[in-house]
N, C-alpha and C positions, 0 to 999 in steps of 0.2 A: 498494457497495464504499466503503471509507473513503478511499482515494486514487483519483484519476483518472489516466489516461494522461498528460495534460498536466502534472500534478504530478510524475509519475515523471521527466519531463524536467528538472524544476528540482532534482532531487536526485542525478541521475546524469549522467555524461558520455555524449555521443551514441554514442561507440564502444562503451561498455559496454551501452547499450540495444540497439545493433545485435547484439551477441553474445547477449543474452538473447532478443531478439525473433526473430532469424534472419529478419528482414524480414517477420515475421508479427505484426500487432498483437494477435492473440489470445494469442500467447505472452506478451506484456507483461501482459495481463489475467490470465492464468494465474499468472504470477509474483507479481503484486500480491495475488491471492487466496490463494496459498500463504503469502505473507509475513503477511497478515492472520490466517490460521489459526494460524501459528506464534506471532505476538504474542499472540493470544487465549489460547494455552496458558500463556504467561508471566504473564499478568495475570488468570488464571482465578479468583483469590480475590476479585476486584472484580466489579462488575456489567458484564461484557463487552458485553452488548447495549446498555446505556446509553452506554458509552464509544464503541463503534464505530458508533452510530447518530447521533452528533453531526454536524452539517453546517457547512460553511464556517468561519467564524471561531470557532465554538464547539469545534472539534476541538483535541485536545491536540497541541501541536507536537512533543513527544517521540515520540508514536505515529506521527507523519507522517514520521519519518526512516527 
């Protein structure tokens, strides 16, 4: 997965995370996976596998939003 749950907390308010997660961490993972799939659709003309396989500092900050 491109983003981690910890990174989710750096981009969203806790109250929004609580709504998405419904106090279930798996809900957050599901939301992150859905967002990754949606982003992949928008960038499909590029090498999506290469873009989304980058790790740590090599990741595109725009894709992390």
